[in-house]
N, CA, C and O atoms as a GROMACS GRO file, in nm:
protein
  572
    1MET      N    1   8.500  11.265   8.008
    1MET     CA    2   8.576  11.161   7.941
    1MET      C    3   8.486  11.040   7.917
    1MET      O    4   8.410  11.000   8.005
    2ASP      N    5   8.494  10.983   7.799
    2ASP     CA    6   8.416  10.865   7.765
    2ASP      C    7   8.478  10.744   7.836
    2ASP      O    8   8.595  10.711   7.814
    3PHE      N    9   8.398  10.679   7.921
    3PHE     CA   10   8.447  10.566   8.000
    3PHE      C   11   8.497  10.453   7.910
    3PHE      O   12   8.598  10.390   7.942
    4ASN      N   13   8.429  10.426   7.799
    4ASN     CA   14   8.470  10.317   7.710
    4ASN      C   15   8.608  10.342   7.649
    4ASN      O   16   8.688  10.250   7.635
    5ILE      N   17   8.634  10.467   7.612
    5ILE     CA   18   8.766  10.500   7.558
    5ILE      C   19   8.872  10.480   7.665
    5ILE      O   20   8.979  10.426   7.637
    6PHE      N   21   8.843  10.524   7.788
    6PHE     CA   22   8.936  10.505   7.899
    6PHE      C   23   8.963  10.357   7.921
    6PHE      O   24   9.078  10.316   7.935
    7MET      N   25   8.857  10.275   7.925
    7MET     CA   26   8.874  10.131   7.948
    7MET      C   27   8.951  10.065   7.836
    7MET      O   28   9.032   9.976   7.861
    8ASN      N   29   8.928  10.108   7.711
    8ASN     CA   30   9.006  10.054   7.600
    8ASN      C   31   9.154  10.083   7.618
    8ASN      O   32   9.237   9.997   7.589
    9ASP      N   33   9.186  10.202   7.666
    9ASP     CA   34   9.326  10.236   7.693
    9ASP      C   35   9.385  10.146   7.801
    9ASP      O   36   9.498  10.098   7.788
   10VAL      N   37   9.309  10.122   7.907
   10VAL     CA   38   9.355  10.036   8.017
   10VAL      C   39   9.376   9.893   7.967
   10VAL      O   40   9.479   9.831   7.995
   11VAL      N   41   9.279   9.843   7.893
   11VAL     CA   42   9.288   9.707   7.839
   11VAL      C   43   9.407   9.695   7.744
   11VAL      O   44   9.484   9.600   7.752
   12ASN      N   45   9.420   9.791   7.654
   12ASN     CA   46   9.532   9.785   7.558
   12ASN      C   47   9.667   9.791   7.629
   12ASN      O   48   9.759   9.720   7.590
   13ALA      N   49   9.679   9.872   7.731
   13ALA     CA   50   9.804   9.879   7.807
   13ALA      C   51   9.832   9.747   7.877
   13ALA      O   52   9.946   9.701   7.881
   14ALA      N   53   9.728   9.685   7.933
   14ALA     CA   54   9.745   9.557   8.001
   14ALA      C   55   9.786   9.448   7.902
   14ALA      O   56   9.871   9.364   7.934
   15ARG      N   57   9.727   9.449   7.784
   15ARG     CA   58   9.765   9.352   7.681
   15ARG      C   59   9.911   9.372   7.640
   15ARG      O   60   9.988   9.277   7.628
   16GLU      N   61   9.947   9.499   7.618
   16GLU     CA   62  10.083   9.530   7.572
   16GLU      C   63  10.188   9.491   7.677
   16GLU      O   64  10.293   9.438   7.642
   17ASP      N   65  10.158   9.517   7.804
   17ASP     CA   66  10.251   9.480   7.913
   17ASP      C   67  10.291   9.334   7.903
   17ASP      O   68  10.409   9.301   7.908
   18ILE      N   69  10.193   9.247   7.888
   18ILE     CA   70  10.221   9.103   7.893
   18ILE      C   71  10.282   9.054   7.761
   18ILE      O   72  10.364   8.963   7.761
   19ARG      N   73  10.241   9.114   7.649
   19ARG     CA   74  10.304   9.077   7.521
   19ARG      C   75  10.450   9.118   7.519
   19ARG      O   76  10.536   9.042   7.475
   20GLU      N   77  10.479   9.239   7.569
   20GLU     CA   78  10.619   9.286   7.573
   20GLU      C   79  10.705   9.198   7.661
   20GLU      O   80  10.826   9.186   7.639
   21ALA      N   81  10.644   9.135   7.760
   21ALA     CA   82  10.718   9.045   7.849
   21ALA      C   83  10.750   8.911   7.782
   21ALA      O   84  10.828   8.832   7.834
   22GLY      N   85  10.689   8.887   7.665
   22GLY     CA   86  10.720   8.765   7.591
   22GLY      C   87  10.612   8.659   7.591
   22GLY      O   88  10.636   8.545   7.550
   23TYR      N   89  10.493   8.695   7.636
   23TYR     CA   90  10.382   8.600   7.639
   23TYR      C   91  10.302   8.609   7.509
   23TYR      O   92  10.278   8.717   7.456
   24GLU      N   93  10.262   8.493   7.460
   24GLU     CA   94  10.179   8.483   7.341
   24GLU      C   95  10.033   8.502   7.381
   24GLU      O   96   9.982   8.430   7.468
   25GLU      N   97   9.966   8.598   7.319
   25GLU     CA   98   9.828   8.627   7.353
   25GLU      C   99   9.734   8.533   7.277
   25GLU      O  100   9.741   8.521   7.155
   26LEU      N  101   9.646   8.467   7.352
   26LEU     CA  102   9.549   8.374   7.294
   26LEU      C  103   9.412   8.439   7.302
   26LEU      O  104   9.361   8.463   7.411
   27THR      N  105   9.351   8.466   7.186
   27THR     CA  106   9.226   8.541   7.186
   27THR      C  107   9.106   8.460   7.136
   27THR      O  108   8.993   8.508   7.137
   28THR      N  109   9.131   8.336   7.093
   28THR     CA  110   9.021   8.251   7.045
   28THR      C  111   9.030   8.113   7.111
   28THR      O  112   9.138   8.072   7.153
   29PRO      N  113   8.918   8.043   7.120
   29PRO     CA  114   8.923   7.907   7.175
   29PRO      C  115   9.016   7.816   7.094
   29PRO      O  116   9.082   7.729   7.151
   30GLU      N  117   9.020   7.836   6.963
   30GLU     CA  118   9.107   7.753   6.878
   30GLU      C  119   9.254   7.776   6.910
   30GLU      O  120   9.333   7.682   6.915
   31ALA      N  121   9.290   7.902   6.932
   31ALA     CA  122   9.429   7.933   6.968
   31ALA      C  123   9.464   7.872   7.103
   31ALA      O  124   9.576   7.825   7.123
   32VAL      N  125   9.369   7.873   7.196
   32VAL     CA  126   9.389   7.812   7.328
   32VAL      C  127   9.412   7.663   7.313
   32VAL      O  128   9.507   7.608   7.370
   33ASP      N  129   9.325   7.595   7.238
   33ASP     CA  130   9.340   7.450   7.218
   33ASP      C  131   9.477   7.416   7.162
   33ASP      O  132   9.543   7.324   7.209
   34GLU      N  133   9.518   7.491   7.061
   34GLU     CA  134   9.648   7.465   6.998
   34GLU      C  135   9.763   7.488   7.097
   34GLU      O  136   9.851   7.403   7.109
   35ALA      N  137   9.761   7.600   7.167
   35ALA     CA  138   9.872   7.636   7.257
   35ALA      C  139   9.878   7.545   7.380
   35ALA      O  140   9.987   7.503   7.420
   36LEU      N  141   9.763   7.515   7.439
   36LEU     CA  142   9.766   7.439   7.564
   36LEU      C  143   9.779   7.289   7.542
   36LEU      O  144   9.794   7.214   7.639
   37SER      N  145   9.773   7.245   7.418
   37SER     CA  146   9.792   7.104   7.387
   37SER      C  147   9.936   7.072   7.349
   37SER      O  148   9.970   6.957   7.321
   38ARG      N  149  10.020   7.172   7.347
   38ARG     CA  150  10.161   7.152   7.310
   38ARG      C  151  10.232   7.063   7.411
   38ARG      O  152  10.198   7.060   7.529
   39LYS      N  153  10.332   6.992   7.362
   39LYS     CA  154  10.420   6.915   7.450
   39LYS      C  155  10.508   7.012   7.528
   39LYS      O  156  10.538   7.121   7.481
   40GLY      N  157  10.548   6.969   7.646
   40GLY     CA  158  10.635   7.052   7.728
   40GLY      C  159  10.558   7.126   7.834
   40GLY      O  160  10.441   7.095   7.861
   41THR      N  161  10.624   7.223   7.894
   41THR     CA  162  10.564   7.299   8.004
   41THR      C  163  10.512   7.433   7.952
   41THR      O  164  10.574   7.497   7.867
   42THR      N  165  10.397   7.474   8.006
   42THR     CA  166  10.332   7.598   7.963
   42THR      C  167  10.285   7.675   8.085
   42THR      O  168  10.218   7.621   8.173
   43LEU      N  169  10.320   7.802   8.090
   43LEU     CA  170  10.267   7.892   8.191
   43LEU      C  171  10.161   7.979   8.125
   43LEU      O  172  10.186   8.044   8.024
   44VAL      N  173  10.041   7.977   8.184
   44VAL     CA  174   9.930   8.059   8.136
   44VAL      C  175   9.907   8.170   8.236
   44VAL      O  176   9.880   8.143   8.354
   45MET      N  177   9.917   8.294   8.193
   45MET     CA  178   9.883   8.407   8.279
   45MET      C  179   9.741   8.449   8.242
   45MET      O  180   9.717   8.492   8.129
   46VAL      N  181   9.647   8.438   8.337
   46VAL     CA  182   9.511   8.485   8.316
   46VAL      C  183   9.512   8.632   8.357
   46VAL      O  184   9.514   8.665   8.475
   47ASN      N  185   9.511   8.717   8.258
   47ASN     CA  186   9.523   8.862   8.276
   47ASN      C  187   9.387   8.922   8.311
   47ASN      O  188   9.283   8.863   8.282
   48SER      N  189   9.388   9.039   8.372
   48SER     CA  190   9.265   9.114   8.397
   48SER      C  191   9.300   9.261   8.416
   48SER      O  192   9.418   9.298   8.415
   49VAL      N  193   9.199   9.346   8.432
   49VAL     CA  194   9.223   9.489   8.445
   49VAL      C  195   9.227   9.534   8.591
   49VAL      O  196   9.241   9.653   8.617
   50CYS      N  197   9.215   9.443   8.685
   50CYS     CA  198   9.213   9.482   8.826
   50CYS      C  199   9.351   9.531   8.871
   50CYS      O  200   9.452   9.508   8.804
   51GLY      N  201   9.353   9.597   8.984
   51GLY     CA  202   9.478   9.652   9.037
   51GLY      C  203   9.582   9.547   9.069
   51GLY      O  204   9.701   9.570   9.050
   52CYS      N  205   9.538   9.431   9.120
   52CYS     CA  206   9.638   9.329   9.155
   52CYS      C  207   9.698   9.265   9.030
   52CYS      O  208   9.807   9.208   9.037
   53ALA      N  209   9.629   9.273   8.917
   53ALA     CA  210   9.689   9.226   8.792
   53ALA      C  211   9.799   9.323   8.748
   53ALA      O  212   9.910   9.281   8.716
   54GLY      N  213   9.767   9.452   8.748
   54GLY     CA  214   9.863   9.552   8.704
   54GLY      C  215   9.978   9.576   8.800
   54GLY      O  216  10.091   9.599   8.758
   55GLY      N  217   9.948   9.569   8.930
   55GLY     CA  218  10.050   9.600   9.029
   55GLY      C  219  10.131   9.481   9.077
   55GLY      O  220  10.241   9.497   9.130
   56ILE      N  221  10.077   9.360   9.059
   56ILE     CA  222  10.144   9.241   9.112
   56ILE      C  223  10.164   9.133   9.006
   56ILE      O  224  10.277   9.092   8.979
   57ALA      N  225  10.054   9.086   8.945
   57ALA     CA  226  10.062   8.970   8.856
   57ALA      C  227  10.143   8.995   8.729
   57ALA      O  228  10.231   8.915   8.696
   58ARG      N  229  10.114   9.103   8.657
   58ARG     CA  230  10.190   9.128   8.534
   58ARG      C  231  10.338   9.155   8.561
   58ARG      O  232  10.422   9.102   8.490
   59PRO      N  233  10.373   9.236   8.663
   59PRO     CA  234  10.516   9.250   8.692
   59PRO      C  235  10.581   9.116   8.731
   59PRO      O  236  10.695   9.090   8.694
   60ALA      N  237  10.509   9.033   8.805
   60ALA     CA  238  10.564   8.901   8.842
   60ALA      C  239  10.581   8.815   8.718
   60ALA      O  240  10.683   8.748   8.703
   61ALA      N  241  10.481   8.817   8.628
   61ALA     CA  242  10.490   8.739   8.504
   61ALA      C  243  10.610   8.781   8.421
   61ALA      O  244  10.679   8.696   8.364
   62ALA      N  245  10.635   8.910   8.415
   62ALA     CA  246  10.746   8.962   8.334
   62ALA      C  247  10.882   8.928   8.394
   62ALA      O  248  10.977   8.903   8.320
   63ASN      N  249  10.892   8.928   8.527
   63ASN     CA  250  11.022   8.911   8.591
   63ASN      C  251  11.055   8.768   8.630
   63ASN      O  252  11.173   8.732   8.636
   64ALA      N  253  10.956   8.685   8.656
   64ALA     CA  254  10.982   8.547   8.700
   64ALA      C  255  11.054   8.465   8.594
   64ALA      O  256  11.125   8.370   8.626
   65ILE      N  257  11.034   8.501   8.469
   65ILE     CA  258  11.091   8.421   8.360
   65ILE      C  259  11.239   8.448   8.334
   65ILE      O  260  11.302   8.377   8.255
   66HIS      N  261  11.294   8.548   8.400
   66HIS     CA  262  11.438   8.574   8.391
   66HIS      C  263  11.505   8.492   8.500
   66HIS      O  264  11.542   8.543   8.606
   67TYR      N  265  11.520   8.362   8.471
   67TYR     CA  266  11.556   8.265   8.572
   67TYR      C  267  11.626   8.148   8.506
   67TYR      O  268  11.616   8.129   8.384
   68ASP      N  269  11.698   8.069   8.585
   68ASP     CA  270  11.772   7.954   8.532
   68ASP      C  271  11.680   7.851   8.465
   68ASP      O  272  11.717   7.789   8.366
   69LYS      N  273  11.561   7.835   8.521
   69LYS     CA  274  11.464   7.742   8.466
   69LYS      C  275  11.338   7.819   8.432
   69LYS      O  276  11.298   7.910   8.505
   70ARG      N  277  11.276   7.782   8.321
   70ARG     CA  278  11.152   7.849   8.282
   70ARG      C  279  11.070   7.757   8.193
   70ARG      O  280  11.124   7.663   8.135
   71PRO      N  281  10.940   7.783   8.183
   71PRO     CA  282  10.855   7.700   8.099
   71PRO      C  283  10.894   7.708   7.952
   71PRO      O  284  10.956   7.804   7.907
   72ASP      N  285  10.857   7.603   7.879
   72ASP     CA  286  10.882   7.601   7.734
   72ASP      C  287  10.797   7.704   7.662
   72ASP      O  288  10.840   7.763   7.563
   73HIS      N  289  10.674   7.726   7.713
   73HIS     CA  290  10.579   7.814   7.646
   73HIS      C  291  10.519   7.913   7.746
   73HIS      O  292  10.486   7.876   7.858
   74LEU      N  293  10.505   8.038   7.704
   74LEU     CA  294  10.444   8.144   7.784
   74LEU      C  295  10.325   8.198   7.707
   74LEU      O  296  10.340   8.250   7.597
   75VAL      N  297  10.206   8.185   7.766
   75VAL     CA  298  10.085   8.232   7.698
   75VAL      C  299   9.997   8.309   7.794
   75VAL      O  300  10.014   8.300   7.916
   76THR      N  301   9.902   8.384   7.740
   76THR     CA  302   9.810   8.460   7.822
   76THR      C  303   9.672   8.465   7.760
   76THR      O  304   9.657   8.468   7.638
   77VAL      N  305   9.572   8.465   7.846
   77VAL     CA  306   9.433   8.492   7.808
   77VAL      C  307   9.387   8.610   7.892
   77VAL      O  308   9.441   8.635   8.000
   78PHE      N  309   9.285   8.682   7.843
   78PHE     CA  310   9.242   8.802   7.912
   78PHE      C  311   9.099   8.785   7.961
   78PHE      O  312   9.005   8.791   7.882
   79ALA      N  313   9.084   8.764   8.092
   79ALA     CA  314   8.952   8.747   8.153
   79ALA      C  315   8.871   8.875   8.137
   79ALA      O  316   8.924   8.985   8.154
   80GLY      N  317   8.745   8.860   8.104
   80GLY     CA  318   8.657   8.974   8.088
   80GLY      C  319   8.669   9.043   7.953
   80GLY      O  320   8.588   9.130   7.921
   81GLN      N  321   8.767   9.005   7.874
   81GLN     CA  322   8.787   9.067   7.742
   81GLN      C  323   8.771   8.961   7.633
   81GLN      O  324   8.682   8.972   7.548
   82ASP      N  325   8.855   8.860   7.636
   82ASP     CA  326   8.848   8.751   7.539
   82ASP      C  327   8.778   8.635   7.609
   82ASP      O  328   8.840   8.535   7.646
   83LYS      N  329   8.647   8.652   7.627
   83LYS     CA  330   8.569   8.563   7.713
   83LYS      C  331   8.571   8.417   7.667
   83LYS      O  332   8.588   8.327   7.749
   84GLU      N  333   8.554   8.393   7.537
   84GLU     CA  334   8.551   8.255   7.488
   84GLU      C  335   8.686   8.188   7.504
   84GLU      O  336   8.693   8.070   7.540
   85ALA      N  337   8.794   8.261   7.477
   85ALA     CA  338   8.929   8.205   7.493
   85ALA      C  339   8.956   8.175   7.640
   85ALA      O  340   9.012   8.070   7.673
   86THR      N  341   8.918   8.266   7.729
   86THR     CA  342   8.940   8.245   7.872
   86THR      C  343   8.858   8.126   7.922
   86THR      O  344   8.908   8.044   7.999
   87GLU      N  345   8.734   8.118   7.878
   87GLU     CA  346   8.649   8.005   7.917
   87GLU      C  347   8.711   7.873   7.874
   87GLU      O  348   8.712   7.776   7.950
   88ARG      N  349   8.762   7.869   7.751
   88ARG     CA  350   8.824   7.746   7.700
   88ARG      C  351   8.950   7.714   7.780
   88ARG      O  352   8.973   7.598   7.814
   89ALA      N  353   9.031   7.813   7.810
   89ALA     CA  354   9.153   7.788   7.889
   89ALA      C  355   9.116   7.730   8.025
   89ALA      O  356   9.183   7.639   8.074
   90ARG      N  357   9.012   7.782   8.086
   90ARG     CA  358   8.972   7.736   8.218
   90ARG      C  359   8.927   7.590   8.218
   90ARG      O  360   8.931   7.523   8.321
   91GLU      N  361   8.885   7.540   8.102
   91GLU     CA  362   8.851   7.398   8.091
   91GLU      C  363   8.974   7.311   8.111
   91GLU      O  364   8.961   7.195   8.152
   92PHE      N  365   9.092   7.364   8.084
   92PHE     CA  366   9.217   7.291   8.106
   92PHE      C  367   9.256   7.291   8.254
   92PHE      O  368   9.336   7.208   8.296
   93PHE      N  369   9.201   7.384   8.332
   93PHE     CA  370   9.241   7.402   8.472
   93PHE      C  371   9.151   7.320   8.564
   93PHE      O  372   9.098   7.372   8.662
   94GLU      N  373   9.134   7.195   8.532
   94GLU     CA  374   9.044   7.106   8.603
   94GLU      C  375   9.074   7.105   8.754
   94GLU      O  376   9.189   7.089   8.795
   95GLY      N  377   8.968   7.121   8.833
   95GLY     CA  378   8.983   7.119   8.977
   95GLY      C  379   9.005   7.256   9.039
   95GLY      O  380   9.012   7.269   9.162
   96TYR      N  381   9.018   7.358   8.956
   96TYR     CA  382   9.040   7.495   9.005
   96TYR      C  383   8.925   7.584   8.962
   96TYR      O  384   8.883   7.578   8.846
   97PRO      N  385   8.871   7.666   9.052
   97PRO     CA  386   8.764   7.758   9.015
   97PRO      C  387   8.820   7.873   8.932
   97PRO      O  388   8.939   7.902   8.938
   98PRO      N  389   8.732   7.941   8.854
   98PRO     CA  390   8.778   8.059   8.779
   98PRO      C  391   8.840   8.161   8.873
   98PRO      O  392   8.787   8.189   8.981
   99SER      N  393   8.951   8.217   8.831
   99SER     CA  394   9.024   8.312   8.914
   99SER      C  395   9.104   8.404   8.823
   99SER      O  396   9.173   8.358   8.732
  100SER      N  397   9.094   8.534   8.847
  100SER     CA  398   9.176   8.626   8.769
  100SER      C  399   9.211   8.747   8.855
  100SER      O  400   9.126   8.802   8.925
  101PRO      N  401   9.335   8.787   8.848
  101PRO     CA  402   9.441   8.724   8.771
  101PRO      C  403   9.483   8.592   8.836
  101PRO      O  404   9.456   8.566   8.953
  102SER      N  405   9.549   8.511   8.756
  102SER     CA  406   9.602   8.385   8.808
  102SER      C  407   9.706   8.332   8.710
  102SER      O  408   9.724   8.384   8.600
  103PHE      N  409   9.774   8.228   8.754
  103PHE     CA  410   9.871   8.159   8.670
  103PHE      C  411   9.839   8.011   8.674
  103PHE      O  412   9.818   7.954   8.782
  104ALA      N  413   9.835   7.948   8.558
  104ALA     CA  414   9.817   7.803   8.550
  104ALA      C  415   9.945   7.746   8.492
  104ALA      O  416  10.001   7.799   8.396
  105PHE      N  417   9.990   7.636   8.550
  105PHE     CA  418  10.110   7.570   8.499
  105PHE      C  419  10.068   7.433   8.447
  105PHE      O  420  10.014   7.351   8.522
  106LEU      N  421  10.095   7.408   8.320
  106LEU     CA  422  10.057   7.282   8.257
  106LEU      C  423  10.179   7.209   8.206
  106LEU      O  424  10.280   7.270   8.169
  107LYS      N  425  10.168   7.078   8.203
  107LYS     CA  426  10.273   6.995   8.142
  107LYS      C  427  10.203   6.902   8.045
  107LYS      O  428  10.113   6.827   8.083
  108ASP      N  429  10.246   6.906   7.920
  108ASP     CA  430  10.186   6.824   7.814
  108ASP      C  431  10.033   6.838   7.813
  108ASP      O  432   9.962   6.740   7.796
  109GLY      N  433   9.985   6.960   7.831
  109GLY     CA  434   9.843   6.989   7.822
  109GLY      C  435   9.762   6.957   7.946
  109GLY      O  436   9.640   6.973   7.945
  110LYS      N  437   9.826   6.912   8.052
  110LYS     CA  438   9.756   6.876   8.177
  110LYS      C  439   9.795   6.974   8.288
  110LYS      O  440   9.911   7.010   8.304
  111ILE      N  441   9.694   7.015   8.364
  111ILE     CA  442   9.720   7.108   8.475
  111ILE      C  443   9.807   7.042   8.581
  111ILE      O  444   9.784   6.928   8.621
  112VAL      N  445   9.908   7.116   8.625
  112VAL     CA  446   9.996   7.070   8.733
  112VAL      C  447   9.959   7.145   8.861
  112VAL      O  448   9.937   7.085   8.966
  113THR      N  449   9.951   7.278   8.850
  113THR     CA  450   9.918   7.361   8.966
  113THR      C  451   9.875   7.499   8.920
  113THR      O  452   9.891   7.536   8.803
  114MET      N  453   9.821   7.574   9.013
  114MET     CA  454   9.781   7.712   8.984
  114MET      C  455   9.823   7.804   9.098
  114MET      O  456   9.832   7.764   9.214
  115ILE      N  457   9.848   7.927   9.061
  115ILE     CA  458   9.859   8.036   9.157
  115ILE      C  459   9.734   8.119   9.134
  115ILE      O  460   9.720   8.185   9.030
  116GLU      N  461   9.643   8.115   9.230
  116GLU     CA  462   9.513   8.179   9.215
  116GLU      C  463   9.517   8.323   9.268
  116GLU      O  464   9.614   8.366   9.329
  117ARG      N  465   9.408   8.394   9.242
  117ARG     CA  466   9.400   8.534   9.283
  117ARG      C  467   9.434   8.552   9.431
  117ARG      O  468   9.505   8.646   9.467
  118HIS      N  469   9.384   8.462   9.517
  118HIS     CA  470   9.412   8.477   9.661
  118HIS      C  471   9.560   8.456   9.694
  118HIS      O  472   9.606   8.495   9.801
  119ASP      N  473   9.635   8.394   9.601
  119ASP     CA  474   9.780   8.378   9.618
  119ASP      C  475   9.856   8.500   9.566
  119ASP      O  476   9.977   8.512   9.586
  120ILE      N  477   9.784   8.591   9.500
  120ILE     CA  478   9.843   8.711   9.438
  120ILE      C  479   9.803   8.836   9.516
  120ILE      O  480   9.888   8.913   9.559
  121GLU      N  481   9.673   8.854   9.532
  121GLU     CA  482   9.618   8.973   9.598
  121GLU      C  483   9.672   8.985   9.740
  121GLU      O  484   9.667   8.889   9.817
  122GLY      N  485   9.724   9.102   9.774
  122GLY     CA  486   9.778   9.124   9.908
  122GLY      C  487   9.923   9.080   9.924
  122GLY      O  488   9.981   9.096  10.031
  123HIS      N  489   9.981   9.026   9.818
  123HIS     CA  490  10.122   8.985   9.820
  123HIS      C  491  10.201   9.082   9.732
  123HIS      O  492  10.143   9.160   9.657
  124SER      N  493  10.331   9.077   9.742
  124SER     CA  494  10.414   9.163   9.658
  124SER      C  495  10.449   9.089   9.529
  124SER      O  496  10.440   8.967   9.523
  125PRO      N  497  10.489   9.164   9.425
  125PRO     CA  498  10.536   9.097   9.304
  125PRO      C  499  10.650   9.000   9.333
  125PRO      O  500  10.658   8.893   9.272
  126VAL      N  501  10.739   9.035   9.425
  126VAL     CA  502  10.852   8.948   9.460
  126VAL      C  503  10.802   8.816   9.520
  126VAL      O  504  10.858   8.710   9.491
  127ASP      N  505  10.698   8.823   9.604
  127ASP     CA  506  10.638   8.701   9.659
  127ASP      C  507  10.588   8.610   9.547
  127ASP      O  508  10.612   8.489   9.549
  128VAL      N  509  10.518   8.668   9.451
  128VAL     CA  510  10.460   8.590   9.342
  128VAL      C  511  10.570   8.537   9.251
  128VAL      O  512  10.561   8.424   9.202
  129ILE      N  513  10.674   8.616   9.226
  129ILE     CA  514  10.789   8.568   9.149
  129ILE      C  515  10.847   8.444   9.218
  129ILE      O  516  10.877   8.345   9.151
  130GLY      N  517  10.862   8.449   9.349
  130GLY     CA  518  10.914   8.334   9.423
  130GLY      C  519  10.827   8.211   9.407
  130GLY      O  520  10.878   8.100   9.392
  131LYS      N  521  10.694   8.229   9.411
  131LYS     CA  522  10.602   8.116   9.393
  131LYS      C  523  10.615   8.057   9.253
  131LYS      O  524  10.618   7.935   9.236
  132LEU      N  525  10.623   8.144   9.153
  132LEU     CA  526  10.640   8.096   9.015
  132LEU      C  527  10.772   8.023   8.998
  132LEU      O  528  10.776   7.916   8.937
  133GLN      N  529  10.880   8.079   9.050
  133GLN     CA  530  11.011   8.017   9.031
  133GLN      C  531  11.022   7.885   9.107
  133GLN      O  532  11.098   7.797   9.066
  134LYS      N  533  10.950   7.871   9.216
  134LYS     CA  534  10.946   7.743   9.287
  134LYS      C  535  10.881   7.637   9.197
  134LYS      O  536  10.927   7.522   9.192
  135ILE      N  537  10.775   7.674   9.127
  135ILE     CA  538  10.711   7.583   9.031
  135ILE      C  539  10.810   7.549   8.919
  135ILE      O  540  10.823   7.433   8.881
  136PHE      N  541  10.879   7.650   8.866
  136PHE     CA  542  10.976   7.628   8.759
  136PHE      C  543  11.085   7.531   8.806
  136PHE      O  544  11.124   7.441   8.732
  137ASP      N  545  11.133   7.550   8.930
  137ASP     CA  546  11.237   7.462   8.984
  137ASP      C  547  11.193   7.315   8.983
  137ASP      O  548  11.273   7.226   8.955
  138GLY      N  549  11.067   7.293   9.013
  138GLY     CA  550  11.018   7.156   9.022
  138GLY      C  551  10.980   7.092   8.891
  138GLY      O  552  10.967   6.970   8.884
  139HIS      N  553  10.961   7.172   8.785
  139HIS     CA  554  10.905   7.116   8.663
  139HIS      C  555  10.972   7.157   8.533
  139HIS      O  556  10.939   7.100   8.428
  140CYS      N  557  11.063   7.252   8.535
  140CYS     CA  558  11.120   7.304   8.410
  140CYS      C  559  11.267   7.269   8.397
  140CYS      O  560  11.337   7.243   8.494
  141LYS      N  561  11.311   7.270   8.271
  141LYS     CA  562  11.452   7.246   8.240
  141LYS      C  563  11.529   7.378   8.245
  141LYS      O  564  11.471   7.486   8.232
  142GLU      N  565  11.659   7.366   8.265
  142GLU     CA  566  11.742   7.487   8.261
  142GLU      C  567  11.749   7.542   8.120
  142GLU      O  568  11.748   7.468   8.022
  143VAL      N  569  11.754   7.675   8.112
  143VAL     CA  570  11.763   7.739   7.980
  143VAL      C  571  11.904   7.779   7.950
  143VAL      O  572  11.931   7.834   7.843
   0.00000   0.00000   0.00000
């Protein structure tokens, strides 16, 4: 089996998972600038192909948003795939080291908090959903 074909399948499935959950995929630095500069609250899911992204972070991203309060905007960048877009997004995450998978929560284009890889890896999707919804409770309006 050609490894590149296999990896393309994995990457495409990971992209589709998060798009189907309702997240807008940002693949260029320009798209990142536009999306992360919006007024309101924005959740950024930094996607990756690792096991904790597929088994924990993406399921948490998909399920946490079915809640009384949620961010105004849901977006995603793909670490290791859309490198320039991910690099640009990380410029918004001032004070936080690069981490993937991870979640960044912004308000009016400014970082509020992050759930980093160490907050995801070794935890259950339900744990991460709880962490996300706690952030939503403190910063988002009811839908």
